[in-house]
C-alpha positions in Angstrom: 21.3 3.9 -5.3 23.7 1.4 -3.7 27.4 2.2 -3.5 30.2 0.0 -4.2 30.2 -1.8 -0.8 26.4 -1.9 -0.4 26.3 0.4 2.6 23.6 2.6 0.9 21.3 -0.4 0.4 21.7 -1.5 4.0 21.0 2.0 5.3 17.8 2.0 3.0 16.7 -1.3 4.4 17.2 -0.2 8.0 15.2 2.9 7.3 12.4 0.9 5.8 12.3 -1.3 8.9 12.1 1.8 11.1 9.2 3.0 8.9 7.4 -0.4 9.3 7.8 -0.2 13.1 6.4 3.3 13.2 3.3 2.0 11.5 2.4 0.1 14.6 1.4 3.5 16.1 0.9 3.9 19.8 1.0 1.3 22.6 -2.9 1.1 22.6 -4.8 -0.1 19.6 -7.3 2.5 18.4 -9.3 2.5 15.1 -8.6 6.0 13.6 -8.2 7.6 10.3 -4.8 8.9 11.5 -4.0 11.1 8.5 -1.0 13.4 8.2 0.0 16.0 5.6 2.1 14.7 2.7 5.1 16.5 1.2 4.4 16.0 -2.6 8.1 15.2 -3.1 7.4 11.9 -1.1 4.1 11.0 -3.0 5.7 8.0 -4.5 8.0 6.3 -2.0 11.6 5.2 -2.8 13.0 2.1 -1.0 15.3 -0.9 -1.4 12.4 -3.0 -2.8 11.4 -0.4 -5.4 12.9 -2.2 -8.4 11.8 -5.8 -7.3 8.2 -4.6 -6.8 8.2 -3.1 -10.3 9.2 -6.5 -11.7 6.6 -8.3 -9.7 3.9 -5.8 -10.9 5.0 -6.3 -14.5 4.5 -10.1 -14.1 1.1 -9.7 -12.5 -0.2 -7.1 -15.0 1.0 -9.3 -17.9 -0.2 -12.6 -16.5 -3.5 -12.0 -14.6 -6.8 -10.5 -15.6 -8.0 -9.8 -12.1 -5.5 -7.1 -11.0 -7.1 -4.2 -13.1 -10.7 -3.2 -13.2 -12.6 0.0 -14.1 -16.0 1.4 -14.7 -16.5 2.8 -18.1 -16.8 6.5 -17.1 -13.4 6.5 -15.4 -11.1 6.8 -18.4 -10.5 10.6 -18.0 -9.4 10.1 -14.4 -7.1 7.2 -15.4 -5.4 9.3 -18.0 -4.9 12.1 -15.4 -3.2 9.6 -13.1 -0.9 8.5 -15.9 -0.1 12.0 -16.9 0.8 13.0 -13.3 3.1 10.1 -12.9 4.7 10.8 -16.2 5.6 14.3 -15.0 6.5 13.4 -11.4 8.7 10.3 -11.7 11.5 11.5 -14.1 11.9 14.8 -12.0 11.8 12.9 -8.6 13.8 9.7 -9.7 15.9 10.7 -12.6 18.1 7.5 -12.1 15.1 5.4 -12.4 12.9 7.1 -15.1 13.5 9.1 -18.2 11.1 10.8 -20.6 11.5 10.1 -24.4 9.9 12.0 -27.2 9.5 10.7 -30.7 7.0 10.4 -33.5 4.8 8.1 -31.4 4.6 10.8 -28.7 6.0 10.9 -25.2 7.0 7.8 -23.2 8.6 7.2 -19.8 11.5 4.7 -19.9 11.7 2.5 -16.7 15.4 1.6 -15.9 14.5 -1.3 -13.7 12.4 -3.2 -16.4 13.4 -1.7 -19.6 9.8 -0.8 -20.5 8.9 2.4 -22.1 5.2 3.4 -21.1 3.5 5.6 -23.6 1.7 8.7 -22.0 -0.1 9.7 -25.2 -1.3 6.4 -26.4 -4.9 4.9 -26.4 -4.4 2.3 -23.6 -7.3 0.0 -22.9 -6.9 0.9 -19.3 -4.7 3.9 -18.7 -4.6 3.0 -14.9 -2.9 -0.3 -15.9 -0.1 1.7 -17.9 0.3 3.9 -14.8 0.6 0.9 -12.6 3.7 -0.3 -14.4 5.5 2.9 -13.4 5.4 2.7 -9.6 5.4 0.0 -6.7 2.2 1.5 -5.4 -1.3 0.1 -6.2 -3.6 2.8 -7.5 -7.2 3.2 -6.6 -9.6 6.0 -8.0 -12.5 7.1 -5.8 -15.4 9.3 -6.8 -18.1 11.1 -4.9 -21.5 9.7 -5.0 -24.7 10.1 -2.9 -23.7 6.9 -1.0 -20.2 8.3 -0.4 -16.9 8.0 -2.3 -16.9 4.8 -4.4 -14.2 2.8 -6.2 -14.4 3.5 -9.9 -11.0 2.0 -11.0 -8.0 0.4 -9.7 -4.8 -1.5 -10.4 -4.4 -3.7 -7.5 -1.5 -6.1 -7.8 -0.6 -6.4 -4.1 -3.8 -6.8 -2.2 -3.7 -7.6 1.5 -6.4 -10.2 1.5 -9.1 -8.6 -0.5 -10.4 -9.0 -4.1 -10.8 -6.1 -6.5 -13.8 -7.7 -8.2 -15.6 -7.7 -4.9 -15.2 -4.0 -4.3 -15.3 -2.2 -7.7 -18.2 0.2 -7.8 -18.9 0.2 -4.1 -18.8 3.0 -1.7 -16.3 3.1 1.2 -18.7 1.9 3.8 -19.5 -1.2 1.8 -15.8 -1.7 0.9 -14.9 -1.7 4.5 -17.9 -3.6 5.8 -15.9 -6.7 6.9 -13.7 -4.4 9.1 -14.9 -4.6 12.7 -15.6 -1.2 14.1 -15.1 0.7 10.8 -18.8 1.8 10.5 -19.2 3.0 14.0 -15.7 4.5 14.6 -14.5 6.2 11.4 -16.9 5.7 8.5 -18.3 9.2 8.8 -14.8 10.7 9.4 -13.3 8.9 6.4 -15.9 10.2 4.1 -15.6 13.6 5.6 -11.8 13.6 4.9 -12.3 12.5 1.3 -14.9 15.2 0.8 -12.6 17.9 2.3 -9.5 16.8 0.5 -7.7 19.6 -1.3 -5.6 18.9 -4.4 -2.9 21.2 -3.0 -2.8 19.3 0.3 -2.5 15.6 0.0 -2.6 13.3 2.9 -1.1 10.0 4.0 -1.5 7.3 6.7 -0.2 3.8 7.5 -1.6 0.6 8.8 -0.2 -2.9 9.5 -1.1 -6.6 9.3 0.7 -9.7 10.5 0.9 -12.4 7.8 2.4 -15.8 7.5 3.6 -15.2 3.9 5.8 -12.6 2.3 3.9 -13.0 -1.0 2.9 -9.5 -2.4 -0.1 -10.8 -4.1 -2.4 -12.1 -1.4 -6.1 -11.7 -2.3 -7.4 -14.4 -0.1 -8.2 -14.4 3.6 -7.0 -17.8 4.9 -6.3 -19.2 8.3 -2.8 -18.5 9.4 -0.3 -20.9 10.8 2.5 -20.4 13.3 5.6 -22.7 13.4 6.8 -23.8 16.7 9.8 -22.3 18.6 12.3 -19.8 17.4 11.2 -20.2 13.7 8.2 -18.0 14.3 10.1 -14.7 14.0 11.4 -15.7 10.6 8.1 -17.0 9.3 5.8 -14.2 10.2 5.9 -11.0 8.4 4.8 -7.5 9.5 3.2 -6.0 6.4 2.6 -2.3 6.4 0.5 -0.2 3.9 1.7 3.4 3.2 -1.5 5.1 1.8 -1.7 8.4 0.2 -4.8 10.4 -0.8 -4.6 13.1 -3.5 -7.5 14.9 -5.1 -7.0 15.1 -9.0 -7.3 18.8 -10.0 -8.6 18.0 -13.4 -11.5 15.6 -12.8 -11.9 16.0 -9.2 -11.7 12.4 -8.2 -9.4 11.1 -5.4 -6.4 8.9 -6.1 -5.7 6.5 -3.2 -2.3 4.8 -3.4 -1.0 1.9 -1.4 2.6 1.0 -1.0 3.5 -2.4 0.6 6.5 -2.5 3.0 7.3 -5.7 5.0 9.9 -7.4 7.0 10.1 -10.5 9.2 8.8 -10.3 12.7 12.4 -11.0 13.8 13.8 -8.2 11.8 11.0 -5.8 13.1 11.8 -6.6 16.7 15.4 -5.6 16.3 14.0 -2.0 16.6 14.1 -1.1 20.2 10.6 -1.3 21.7 8.9 -2.8 18.7 8.1 -6.1 20.4 6.6 -4.5 23.4 4.6 -2.0 21.3 3.2 -4.9 19.1 2.3 -6.9 22.1 0.4 -4.0 23.7 -1.4 -3.4 20.4 -2.5 -7.1 20.5 -3.5 -6.9 24.2 -5.8 -3.8 23.4 -7.2 -5.0 20.2 -10.9 -6.0 20.2 -11.5 -9.9 19.7 -13.5 -9.3 16.5 -10.6 -7.3 15.0 -8.1 -10.0 16.0 -10.3 -12.5 14.2 -10.4 -10.3 11.1 -6.7 -9.8 11.0 -6.4 -13.7 11.7 -4.2 -12.9 14.7 -6.4 -15.3 16.7 -5.1 -18.1 14.7 -1.6 -17.6 16.1 -2.1 -15.5 19.1 -0.8 -18.0 21.8 2.5 -18.6 20.0 2.8 -15.0 19.0 2.4 -13.6 22.5 4.9 -16.1 23.8 7.4 -15.1 21.3 6.9 -11.3 21.8 7.1 -11.6 25.5 10.4 -13.3 25.2 11.8 -10.6 23.0 10.3 -7.6 24.8 12.0 -8.9 27.9 15.3 -9.3 26.2 
């Protein structure tokens, strides 16, 4: 939490920008699964935008009908997710969450929003109740003959994809628009999901470059790049921190997505970030540039990055 002069908040913001810069990976772009072992203490990620994202999620969950969807046979898995978060969050973040017990059962009180989420209630969609507790989006995957498929999700902060288009589909179909996925990592991704141990969760990160800081971005639209020095303030490096955890009760896999973002200008204050991003773009296949909409802004982006890499 911030101290009196705000230095804790500033340090947290600096740390988050460094984490976003690390999501760029190596100097050469490669399509890889890139999983690492996750310390369960870090399952849900803290950050300076934690409370703000909880408020944004509350508004979306209350105001939209397209951010939660589930197959009928997923309720037990959804309840397990809600129960796990209800146990984890008050222990990990006691300043943000507290457990309350009363005649109506056990609830988790959220300091940021003032809400109390019932852990024992008959929620229409338990995953929607769980989503109110964390900045992360929550996706449940289940094994099937076609591979792991999406059986339920609370997706408030999509990076240009729609939940309604993906529900019930296996991973290969979900990622069909991603150039190179099928050939490069489809088999590896399914293998990782199948081998995932409940005692050994994993995490990975990816990145996108977008022309809007909006968290709710379901549409893939052409991007625009303003002229001159404005570009660094108008483009955003958006990172997804993704975790995978097998649920010990039902055996399904919970996939979480935590959005972290900063302006391109802020990112390039990190030493070497401009050069690394430029190298990633240089080595990225044209089809993937088009998918990420980098091709829409590539000329202006390259010029801006070259100037800052040289400086």
